[in-house]
C-alpha positions as CSV (number, residue, x, y, z in Angstrom):
1,X,0.1,-0.1,0.0
2,X,1.4,3.3,-0.9
3,X,0.5,6.8,-2.0
4,X,0.8,8.3,-5.6
5,X,1.0,11.6,-7.3
6,X,1.8,13.3,-10.5
7,X,1.7,16.5,-12.3
8,X,1.4,17.1,-16.3
9,X,1.9,20.7,-16.9
10,X,4.2,23.0,-19.2
11,X,7.6,23.3,-17.2
12,X,6.8,20.9,-14.6
13,X,9.5,19.9,-12.5
14,X,10.1,17.4,-9.6
15,X,9.9,20.0,-6.9
16,X,6.3,20.4,-8.0
17,X,5.4,17.3,-6.2
18,X,7.3,17.8,-2.8
19,X,4.5,19.3,-0.9
20,X,2.0,16.6,-2.3
21,X,4.3,13.8,-1.2
22,X,4.8,15.2,2.4
23,X,1.1,15.1,2.5
24,X,0.9,11.3,1.3
25,X,3.9,10.3,3.7
26,X,1.4,8.6,6.2
27,X,0.6,6.2,3.3
28,X,4.2,5.5,2.4
29,X,6.4,5.9,5.2
30,X,9.4,3.6,4.1
31,X,10.5,5.3,0.9
32,X,10.0,8.2,-1.5
33,X,10.6,9.0,-5.1
34,X,10.1,11.2,-8.0
35,X,10.4,10.9,-12.0
36,X,10.5,13.9,-14.1
37,X,10.4,14.1,-17.6
38,X,9.5,17.0,-20.1
39,X,6.1,18.4,-19.0
40,X,5.5,15.4,-16.4
41,X,6.4,14.7,-13.1
42,X,5.3,11.2,-11.1
43,X,5.7,10.5,-7.4
44,X,5.7,7.7,-5.0
45,X,5.5,7.0,-1.3
46,X,6.0,3.4,-0.5
47,X,4.7,1.2,2.5
48,X,6.8,-1.7,2.0
49,X,4.7,-5.3,2.2
50,X,6.2,-7.4,-0.5
51,X,10.0,-7.6,-1.3
52,X,11.2,-5.0,1.3
53,X,14.2,-4.4,-0.9
54,X,15.1,-1.1,-2.9
55,X,14.2,-3.1,-5.9
56,X,10.8,-2.0,-5.4
57,X,11.5,1.7,-5.4
58,X,8.9,3.7,-7.3
59,X,8.2,5.5,-10.0
60,X,9.6,2.2,-11.9
61,X,10.5,2.4,-15.5
62,X,10.1,-0.4,-17.9
63,X,13.2,-2.0,-19.7
64,X,12.9,0.0,-22.6
65,X,12.3,3.3,-20.8
66,X,9.1,3.8,-22.5
67,X,6.7,3.2,-19.7
68,X,7.0,4.8,-16.1
69,X,4.7,3.5,-13.3
70,X,3.6,4.5,-9.9
71,X,1.4,2.1,-8.2
72,X,-0.8,1.5,-5.0
73,X,-2.4,-1.4,-3.9
74,X,-1.6,-5.2,-4.0
75,X,-1.9,-7.7,-6.7
76,X,-2.7,-11.1,-5.4
77,X,-2.1,-13.2,-8.3
78,X,1.3,-11.5,-9.2
79,X,3.1,-14.6,-8.8
80,X,1.1,-16.4,-11.5
81,X,1.0,-13.5,-13.9
82,X,5.0,-13.2,-13.4
83,X,5.2,-16.9,-14.5
84,X,3.2,-16.3,-17.6
85,X,5.1,-13.0,-18.5
86,X,8.3,-14.9,-17.8
87,X,7.0,-17.2,-20.4
88,X,6.5,-14.2,-22.7
89,X,10.3,-13.3,-22.4
90,X,9.8,-10.7,-19.4
91,X,12.8,-10.5,-16.9
92,X,12.3,-9.4,-13.3
93,X,14.7,-7.9,-11.0
94,X,12.3,-7.9,-8.0
95,X,9.6,-10.0,-6.4
96,X,7.3,-6.9,-6.1
97,X,3.7,-7.0,-7.6
98,X,4.3,-3.5,-9.0
99,X,7.0,-4.7,-11.4
100,X,4.6,-7.5,-12.5
101,X,1.7,-4.8,-13.2
102,X,4.5,-2.7,-15.2
103,X,5.5,-5.8,-17.3
104,X,1.8,-6.7,-18.1
105,X,1.1,-3.0,-19.3
106,X,4.1,-3.4,-21.5
107,X,2.6,-6.9,-22.8
108,X,-1.2,-6.4,-23.0
109,X,-1.7,-2.4,-22.7
110,X,-4.5,-1.1,-20.2
111,X,-6.2,-4.3,-21.1
112,X,-4.0,-6.1,-18.5
113,X,-6.3,-4.6,-15.8
114,X,-8.6,-7.5,-17.0
115,X,-6.1,-10.0,-15.6
116,X,-5.4,-8.4,-12.3
117,X,-6.8,-9.9,-9.0
118,X,-6.4,-7.3,-6.3
119,X,-6.9,-3.7,-5.0
120,X,-5.0,-0.9,-6.9
121,X,-4.9,2.8,-8.3
122,X,-2.0,3.1,-10.6
123,X,-0.6,5.4,-13.2
124,X,1.5,4.5,-16.5
125,X,3.0,7.3,-18.6
126,X,3.7,6.3,-22.1
127,X,6.7,8.7,-23.0
128,X,6.4,7.6,-26.7
129,X,2.9,8.7,-27.0
130,X,3.0,11.2,-24.3
131,X,-0.3,9.4,-22.8
132,X,-1.2,9.4,-19.3
133,X,-3.4,6.4,-18.1
134,X,-4.8,6.0,-14.4
135,X,-6.5,2.9,-13.4
136,X,-8.8,2.3,-10.3
137,X,-9.8,-1.3,-8.9
138,X,-13.0,-2.6,-9.7
139,X,-14.7,-2.0,-6.2
140,X,-12.9,1.2,-5.4
141,X,-10.6,-0.2,-2.2
142,X,-8.0,2.2,-3.4
143,X,-8.7,6.0,-3.8
144,X,-7.8,8.0,-6.9
145,X,-8.2,11.7,-7.3
146,X,-7.6,14.2,-10.1
147,X,-7.8,17.9,-11.1
148,X,-7.7,19.3,-14.7
149,X,-7.4,23.0,-15.0
150,X,-6.3,25.4,-17.6
151,X,-4.2,22.9,-19.6
152,X,-2.6,21.6,-16.2
153,X,-3.4,18.0,-14.7
154,X,-2.7,16.4,-11.5
155,X,-3.5,13.1,-9.7
156,X,-3.1,11.7,-6.3
157,X,-4.1,9.3,-3.7
158,X,-5.7,11.9,-1.3
159,X,-7.5,15.4,-1.9
160,X,-5.1,17.2,0.5
161,X,-2.2,16.4,-1.9
162,X,-3.9,18.1,-4.8
163,X,-5.4,20.7,-2.9
164,X,-2.0,22.1,-2.1
165,X,-1.0,22.7,-5.6
166,X,-1.1,26.4,-6.2
167,X,-3.0,26.5,-9.5
168,X,-6.0,24.1,-8.3
169,X,-9.0,26.1,-7.4
170,X,-10.0,25.4,-3.8
171,X,-13.8,26.6,-4.1
172,X,-16.7,24.8,-2.7
173,X,-18.9,22.3,-4.7
174,X,-22.3,22.7,-3.4
175,X,-23.9,19.9,-5.0
176,X,-21.3,17.6,-3.2
177,X,-22.2,19.6,0.2
178,X,-25.9,18.7,-0.4
179,X,-25.2,15.2,-1.1
180,X,-22.8,14.8,1.8
181,X,-25.4,16.2,4.2
182,X,-28.0,13.7,2.8
183,X,-25.9,10.9,2.7
184,X,-22.7,11.2,5.0
185,X,-20.2,11.0,2.1
186,X,-19.5,12.7,-1.0
187,X,-20.1,10.1,-3.8
188,X,-18.1,9.6,-6.7
189,X,-17.2,11.6,-9.0
190,X,-17.9,14.5,-6.8
191,X,-15.6,15.7,-4.0
192,X,-16.0,18.7,-1.8
193,X,-13.9,20.7,-4.1
194,X,-15.3,21.8,-7.4
195,X,-11.9,21.3,-9.1
196,X,-11.1,18.0,-7.7
197,X,-12.8,14.7,-8.9
198,X,-12.5,11.0,-8.1
199,X,-11.7,8.7,-10.7
200,X,-14.6,6.1,-10.2
201,X,-14.1,2.6,-9.4
202,X,-13.6,0.2,-12.2
203,X,-12.7,3.0,-14.4
204,X,-9.8,4.0,-16.4
205,X,-8.9,7.7,-17.1
206,X,-6.7,8.6,-20.4
207,X,-5.0,11.9,-20.9
208,X,-3.6,12.8,-24.1
209,X,-3.1,16.2,-25.8
210,X,-4.9,17.7,-22.6
211,X,-8.1,15.7,-23.4
212,X,-9.5,13.5,-20.7
213,X,-11.3,10.4,-21.3
214,X,-13.1,8.5,-18.5
215,X,-14.7,5.1,-19.2
216,X,-15.6,1.8,-17.2
217,X,-13.6,-1.6,-17.7
218,X,-15.8,-3.5,-15.5
219,X,-19.3,-3.3,-14.9
220,X,-21.4,-5.4,-12.2
221,X,-24.6,-4.8,-14.2
222,X,-23.1,-7.0,-17.0
223,X,-22.8,-10.0,-14.5
224,X,-26.1,-9.1,-12.9
225,X,-27.9,-9.1,-16.3
226,X,-26.4,-12.6,-17.1
227,X,-28.9,-15.6,-16.8
228,X,-29.1,-16.5,-13.1
229,X,-26.6,-19.6,-12.1
230,X,-28.8,-22.9,-12.1
231,X,-27.4,-23.8,-8.8
232,X,-29.1,-25.0,-5.6
233,X,-27.9,-24.0,-2.0
234,X,-25.5,-26.9,-1.3
235,X,-23.7,-26.3,-4.6
236,X,-23.5,-22.5,-3.9
237,X,-22.2,-23.3,-0.5
238,X,-19.5,-25.3,-1.7
239,X,-18.4,-23.0,-4.7
240,X,-18.5,-20.0,-2.4
241,X,-16.2,-21.9,0.3
242,X,-13.8,-22.3,-2.5
243,X,-13.9,-19.0,-3.8
244,X,-13.4,-17.3,-0.3
245,X,-10.7,-19.8,0.6
246,X,-8.7,-18.8,-2.5
247,X,-9.1,-15.2,-1.8
248,X,-7.7,-15.2,1.7
249,X,-5.0,-17.6,0.8
250,X,-4.0,-15.0,-1.8
251,X,-4.4,-11.9,0.6
252,X,-2.5,-13.3,3.6
253,X,0.7,-13.3,1.4
254,X,3.3,-10.7,2.8
255,X,6.7,-10.3,4.1
256,X,5.4,-8.1,6.9
257,X,3.1,-9.2,9.9
258,X,-0.5,-9.8,8.7
259,X,-3.7,-9.8,11.1
260,X,-7.5,-9.2,11.1
261,X,-10.1,-7.0,12.5
262,X,-12.5,-9.2,14.6
263,X,-15.8,-7.7,15.4
264,X,-17.3,-11.4,16.2
265,X,-19.9,-10.7,13.6
266,X,-20.4,-12.9,10.5
267,X,-18.3,-11.6,8.2
268,X,-15.1,-10.8,10.1
269,X,-15.5,-14.0,12.0
270,X,-15.6,-16.1,8.7
271,X,-12.5,-14.1,7.3
272,X,-10.7,-15.1,10.5
273,X,-11.7,-18.4,10.5
274,X,-10.5,-18.9,6.8
275,X,-7.1,-17.5,7.9
276,X,-6.6,-19.9,10.6
277,X,-7.0,-22.8,8.2
278,X,-3.7,-21.6,6.2
279,X,-1.8,-19.9,9.0
280,X,1.5,-21.4,10.3
281,X,1.0,-19.5,13.8
282,X,-2.1,-18.0,15.5
283,X,-3.7,-15.5,13.7
284,X,-3.5,-12.0,15.4
285,X,-6.8,-10.4,15.6
286,X,-8.0,-6.9,17.0
287,X,-11.1,-5.5,18.1
288,X,-12.2,-2.6,20.0
289,X,-14.7,-2.3,23.0
290,X,-16.9,0.3,24.4
291,X,-17.9,1.1,27.9
292,X,-21.6,1.6,26.5
293,X,-22.9,-2.1,26.6
294,X,-25.3,-1.4,23.8
295,X,-22.5,-0.8,21.3
296,X,-19.9,-3.2,22.7
297,X,-19.1,-6.4,20.7
298,X,-16.1,-7.0,22.2
299,X,-17.3,-10.1,24.2
300,X,-18.4,-11.6,21.1
301,X,-15.3,-11.2,19.4
302,X,-13.3,-12.6,22.4
303,X,-15.4,-16.0,22.3
304,X,-14.8,-16.2,18.6
305,X,-11.2,-15.5,18.8
306,X,-11.0,-18.1,21.8
307,X,-12.8,-20.9,19.7
308,X,-10.3,-20.2,16.6
309,X,-7.2,-20.0,18.8
310,X,-6.0,-16.5,17.6
311,X,-3.8,-14.1,19.3
312,X,-6.4,-11.6,20.2
313,X,-5.8,-7.9,21.0
314,X,-8.8,-5.8,22.5
315,X,-8.8,-2.2,22.6
316,X,-11.2,-0.7,25.1
317,X,-12.1,2.6,23.8
318,X,-11.3,5.5,26.1
319,X,-14.0,7.9,25.4
320,X,-11.7,11.0,25.9
321,X,-9.4,9.5,23.4
322,X,-12.4,9.2,21.0
323,X,-13.7,12.7,21.4
324,X,-10.1,14.2,21.3
325,X,-9.9,12.7,17.7
326,X,-12.9,14.3,16.6
327,X,-11.5,17.6,15.4
328,X,-8.5,15.4,13.5
329,X,-11.1,13.7,11.3
330,X,-11.2,16.4,8.5
331,X,-7.4,15.9,8.1
332,X,-7.6,12.4,8.2
333,X,-10.5,12.2,5.4
334,X,-9.4,15.5,3.4
335,X,-13.2,16.2,2.9
336,X,-16.2,15.9,5.3
337,X,-16.9,12.2,6.0
338,X,-19.5,11.7,8.3
339,X,-19.5,7.8,9.5
340,X,-19.1,8.2,13.0
341,X,-17.6,4.5,12.9
342,X,-14.6,6.3,11.6
343,X,-13.6,7.0,15.3
344,X,-13.0,3.5,16.7
345,X,-11.8,2.3,13.1
346,X,-8.9,4.8,13.4
347,X,-8.4,3.8,17.0
348,X,-8.3,0.1,16.3
349,X,-6.2,0.7,13.4
350,X,-3.6,2.6,15.2
351,X,-3.8,-0.5,18.0
352,X,-3.3,-2.9,15.4
353,X,-0.5,-1.2,13.7
354,X,1.8,-1.5,16.8
355,X,1.7,-5.2,16.1
356,X,1.2,-5.8,12.3
357,X,1.3,-3.9,8.9
358,X,-1.6,-5.6,7.0
359,X,-5.2,-6.4,8.4
360,X,-7.7,-8.3,6.8
361,X,-11.2,-7.1,7.1
362,X,-14.8,-8.4,6.5
363,X,-15.9,-5.5,4.6
364,X,-18.3,-6.1,1.6
365,X,-20.5,-9.0,3.1
366,X,-23.8,-6.9,3.5
367,X,-23.3,-5.5,0.0
368,X,-22.6,-9.0,-1.8
369,X,-24.8,-11.1,-0.1
370,X,-27.8,-9.3,1.1
371,X,-27.1,-8.3,4.9
372,X,-28.7,-5.0,5.0
373,X,-32.4,-4.8,6.5
374,X,-33.1,-1.9,4.0
375,X,-33.1,-4.5,1.2
376,X,-36.2,-6.1,2.9
377,X,-37.8,-2.6,3.3
378,X,-37.2,-1.6,-0.1
379,X,-39.2,-4.9,-1.1
380,X,-42.1,-3.9,0.9
381,X,-42.1,-0.2,0.4
382,X,-41.6,0.3,-3.3
383,X,-45.2,-1.1,-4.6
384,X,-46.9,1.1,-2.0
385,X,-45.0,4.1,-2.7
386,X,-45.5,3.7,-6.3
387,X,-49.3,3.2,-5.9
388,X,-49.5,6.8,-4.0
389,X,-48.2,8.6,-6.5
390,X,-51.5,10.7,-7.1
391,X,-51.0,11.9,-3.7
392,X,-47.5,11.7,-3.1
393,X,-46.6,15.5,-3.2
394,X,-49.2,16.2,-0.5
395,X,-48.6,13.1,1.5
396,X,-44.8,14.1,1.8
397,X,-45.5,17.5,2.7
398,X,-47.5,16.5,5.9
399,X,-45.6,13.5,6.6
400,X,-43.7,15.0,9.8
401,X,-47.3,15.6,11.3
402,X,-48.5,12.2,10.9
403,X,-48.2,9.3,13.6
404,X,-45.1,7.2,13.4
405,X,-46.9,4.2,11.8
406,X,-47.7,6.0,8.9
407,X,-45.0,8.5,8.7
408,X,-42.4,6.4,6.6
409,X,-44.8,5.6,4.1
410,X,-45.9,9.3,3.5
411,X,-42.5,10.1,3.3
412,X,-41.9,7.8,0.3
413,X,-45.4,8.4,-1.3
414,X,-44.9,8.5,-5.2
415,X,-41.6,7.8,-5.1
416,X,-39.9,5.2,-7.9
417,X,-37.9,2.1,-6.4
418,X,-34.4,4.0,-6.9
419,X,-35.9,7.1,-4.8
420,X,-37.0,4.5,-2.2
421,X,-33.6,3.2,-1.9
422,X,-32.1,6.5,-1.8
423,X,-34.3,7.3,0.9
424,X,-33.7,4.5,2.9
425,X,-30.0,5.3,2.8
426,X,-30.1,9.0,3.8
427,X,-29.7,10.1,7.1
428,X,-31.2,13.6,6.5
429,X,-34.1,13.9,3.8
430,X,-33.3,15.6,0.7
431,X,-36.2,18.1,1.4
432,X,-34.7,19.1,4.8
433,X,-31.2,19.3,3.1
434,X,-32.6,21.6,0.2
435,X,-34.4,23.7,2.7
436,X,-31.1,24.1,4.8
437,X,-28.6,24.9,1.5
438,X,-31.0,26.5,-0.8
439,X,-30.9,24.0,-3.7
440,X,-31.9,20.4,-4.6
441,X,-30.1,17.5,-3.8
442,X,-28.6,15.7,-6.8
443,X,-29.6,12.1,-7.3
444,X,-27.3,9.6,-5.4
445,X,-25.2,7.9,-8.3
446,X,-25.0,4.4,-9.1
447,X,-27.4,1.2,-9.6
448,X,-28.8,-0.8,-12.3
449,X,-32.3,0.3,-11.8
450,X,-33.0,0.0,-15.7
451,X,-32.8,-3.8,-15.4
452,X,-36.4,-4.3,-14.9
453,X,-36.2,-8.1,-15.0
454,X,-33.8,-8.3,-12.3
455,X,-35.0,-8.7,-8.5
456,X,-35.2,-5.3,-6.8
457,X,-33.2,-6.4,-4.1
458,X,-30.3,-7.4,-6.4
459,X,-30.6,-4.0,-8.1
460,X,-30.3,-2.5,-4.6
461,X,-27.2,-4.4,-3.6
462,X,-25.6,-3.5,-6.8
463,X,-26.2,0.1,-6.1
464,X,-24.8,-0.2,-2.7
465,X,-21.7,-2.1,-4.5
466,X,-21.0,0.7,-6.7
467,X,-21.8,3.8,-4.5
468,X,-22.5,3.3,-0.6
469,X,-19.7,0.7,-0.4
470,X,-16.5,2.4,-2.1
471,X,-17.9,5.9,-1.1
472,X,-18.4,5.2,2.7
473,X,-17.2,2.1,4.0
474,X,-14.2,1.4,2.1
475,X,-13.2,5.1,2.2
476,X,-13.8,5.2,5.9
477,X,-11.3,1.9,6.5
478,X,-8.6,3.1,3.8
479,X,-8.0,6.7,5.2
480,X,-8.4,5.6,9.0
481,X,-6.1,2.7,8.4
482,X,-3.4,4.4,6.2
483,X,-3.3,7.5,8.3
484,X,-1.5,5.2,10.8
485,X,0.5,3.4,7.8
486,X,-1.6,0.2,8.1
487,X,-2.8,-1.7,5.0
488,X,-6.2,-3.3,4.9
489,X,-7.4,-6.1,2.6
490,X,-11.1,-7.4,1.8
491,X,-11.4,-10.9,0.8
492,X,-15.1,-10.8,0.3
493,X,-14.6,-8.2,-2.4
494,X,-12.4,-10.5,-4.6
495,X,-14.0,-9.5,-8.0
496,X,-14.4,-13.4,-8.5
497,X,-16.3,-13.7,-5.4
498,X,-18.4,-10.5,-6.6
499,X,-19.3,-11.9,-9.8
500,X,-20.2,-15.1,-8.5
501,X,-22.9,-13.4,-6.0
502,X,-24.3,-11.2,-8.7
503,X,-25.4,-14.3,-10.7
504,X,-26.7,-16.3,-7.7
505,X,-30.6,-16.5,-7.7
506,X,-31.9,-13.8,-5.3
507,X,-33.4,-16.4,-2.8
508,X,-29.9,-17.2,-1.8
509,X,-29.0,-13.6,-0.9
510,X,-31.2,-13.0,2.1
511,X,-29.8,-12.1,5.5
512,X,-26.2,-13.1,4.4
513,X,-27.4,-16.8,4.8
514,X,-24.6,-18.4,2.7
515,X,-22.2,-16.5,4.6
516,X,-23.5,-17.6,7.8
517,X,-24.0,-21.4,6.9
518,X,-20.2,-21.4,5.9
519,X,-19.4,-19.9,9.3
520,X,-21.4,-22.4,10.9
521,X,-19.0,-25.2,9.5
522,X,-16.3,-23.4,11.4
523,X,-17.7,-21.7,14.4
524,X,-20.6,-22.8,16.8
525,X,-23.9,-21.0,15.9
526,X,-24.2,-19.8,19.5
527,X,-21.1,-17.6,19.3
528,X,-22.2,-15.7,16.2
529,X,-26.0,-15.9,15.8
530,X,-27.5,-12.7,17.2
531,X,-28.8,-9.5,15.8
532,X,-26.8,-7.3,13.6
533,X,-25.0,-4.9,15.6
534,X,-22.7,-2.6,13.3
535,X,-19.7,-0.8,14.6
536,X,-21.2,2.1,16.1
537,X,-20.6,4.6,18.6
538,X,-23.1,6.3,21.3
539,X,-23.3,9.5,19.1
540,X,-26.5,10.8,20.5
541,X,-25.0,10.8,24.1
542,X,-21.8,12.0,23.1
543,X,-23.5,15.3,21.2
544,X,-25.5,15.7,24.4
545,X,-22.4,15.3,26.7
546,X,-18.6,15.4,25.8
547,X,-19.0,16.8,22.3
548,X,-22.0,19.4,23.1
549,X,-19.4,22.3,23.6
550,X,-17.5,21.7,20.2
551,X,-21.0,21.2,18.4
552,X,-22.3,24.4,19.6
553,X,-19.3,26.4,19.2
554,X,-18.7,25.2,15.6
555,X,-22.1,25.3,14.1
556,X,-22.2,28.9,14.4
557,X,-24.2,31.3,11.8
558,X,-20.8,32.5,10.2
559,X,-19.2,29.1,9.8
560,X,-22.5,27.6,8.9
561,X,-22.9,30.2,5.9
562,X,-19.3,29.6,4.8
563,X,-20.2,25.9,4.5
564,X,-23.2,26.8,2.2
565,X,-25.9,26.3,4.7
566,X,-28.3,29.3,4.4
567,X,-31.0,28.3,7.0
568,X,-29.2,28.5,10.1
569,X,-32.3,28.7,12.0
570,X,-33.0,25.4,10.9
571,X,-29.8,24.1,12.3
572,X,-30.4,25.9,15.4
573,X,-33.6,24.3,15.9
574,X,-31.8,20.8,15.3
575,X,-29.7,21.6,18.1
576,X,-32.4,22.7,20.5
577,X,-34.6,19.7,19.9
578,X,-31.7,17.1,20.2
579,X,-30.5,18.8,23.7
580,X,-34.3,18.2,24.6
581,X,-34.0,14.5,23.8
582,X,-34.8,14.0,20.4
583,X,-32.6,11.9,18.1
584,X,-30.9,13.9,15.5
585,X,-27.3,12.8,16.0
586,X,-26.9,11.7,12.3
587,X,-27.8,15.0,11.0
588,X,-25.8,17.1,13.5
589,X,-22.7,14.8,13.0
590,X,-22.6,15.6,9.4
591,X,-23.1,19.2,10.1
592,X,-20.3,19.1,12.7
593,X,-17.9,17.3,10.1
594,X,-18.7,19.8,7.4
595,X,-18.2,22.7,9.7
596,X,-15.0,21.4,11.1
597,X,-13.5,20.9,7.8
598,X,-14.5,24.5,6.8
599,X,-13.0,25.8,9.8
600,X,-9.7,24.1,9.4
601,X,-9.3,22.5,6.2
602,X,-6.4,20.2,5.3
603,X,-5.0,22.4,2.7
604,X,-5.8,25.9,1.3
605,X,-9.5,26.0,1.4
606,X,-11.5,28.9,0.3
607,X,-14.8,29.3,1.9
608,X,-18.0,29.9,-0.2
609,X,-18.4,33.3,1.4
610,X,-14.6,34.4,0.8
611,X,-14.2,32.8,-2.5
């Protein structure tokens, strides 16, 4: 895992990347390098994981000198690819997967990405054709941002590295603000800064003669639209067992210590159990516990760890340490990010980094095997919402005055299935956000909703797979872990596992039943069968207690105005009602993250009012 950056501009010199590489140092503390050619500079920060020798130094040139690579990620099938490339005449001087990617690009061009199994974001500069190619992995585990302004182009692993470049405008993107307040994250391709964009997952970007093309190279909807596999539950379980076993075996390979995050839930317990089947020593596992028993999964994790015989490390969350970390979140994420579980994720990552350099996670199980309750709700609500179309506007307008038993249906009256799904995902209603910010919330992107012959549950899962998963969950883990130079890997997101799930009959994708049954083969059901808890914190209590001074001091009319919030009275009303005992924690946390970022942005932010 590393950090990458580059600048293409007339007169570009290596020093143009100095500040950017400093801002990426946490992603790669082991080595730093730059390569400069006429009008182009590429940079790299290295976290050494495979082949720790200087042979892995980047940027890396092909033997002919034509191609220059800067690479972030891990390729789990690099040994197989290396053997194939050796058979085609390539000679290697290291054991790194980066050199394999470079040789694969020389051999097959950008089509090499179809052969890669892993997580990655990389850039290749073709010195002969003067073309830059950027590629991001299929699911979006690794981040990649870019800016294209007035004949100059730059890319980097994090927003702050780009925002520090003096020619990149730092104005606020108001659509991004609205999306963030509604959904807790800024979805791809937006960022909070109007001049900076994300390369979406599974996309390639080409830059040549100052023209940018961005297009997908992998589409999950293609697999979703294919005929369902004619497979029964027993066959599905055995096939999935083999796919997951292969994924885990590939992802535990490293020349540094490897561990696992273990919450005691289905996904992380299954990943850990599979690790123990190949490990030569007890697997190191890490969890975080809370003093608040409602949010504390650490006793469950300890029981699973004991059964599997892991070397278990439990961090018991000190509330004061968690609260002290809150003002640092804008620096860690580079833009507003309002998933409060970023706090324990960052703390457990720091604890794990003292022992290991790589941790496997259980991310992706819900999106690929149907774990979220909102998939069931969508199935229940979509038809009634559509039937209420004639009175939809009126019902939504009075929904807040109706009894709770009918309020939810009234709020979605007249909505299409995609809009119902987005409403279930939102933490603040788009109507409320529009009133606060003076403009409509753009549709949350993603989702193969046009595939009417595909089950609604399956379409909603793929919408999460291409949106919510990379933009919220994977962003949360990557930034939290890489801020302390810890690499994370997600075996459940091996694209071969994902493609298998996309073709399963929908009845096999309810409640993660397949993952649960595979876990029962390895762990007694009594240890893991309990209601889904989630990785949450007592946010409502914190915002009335230890965080209340920060909340009230930060959400001032002046700061809110700078953040693009025009109805400051509505925010004051939310504060008052939350203090009185109502639960508005999610909306207030999003506002706090936005305003903290505006008050102390990572690099050179110009507010809406002063831009």
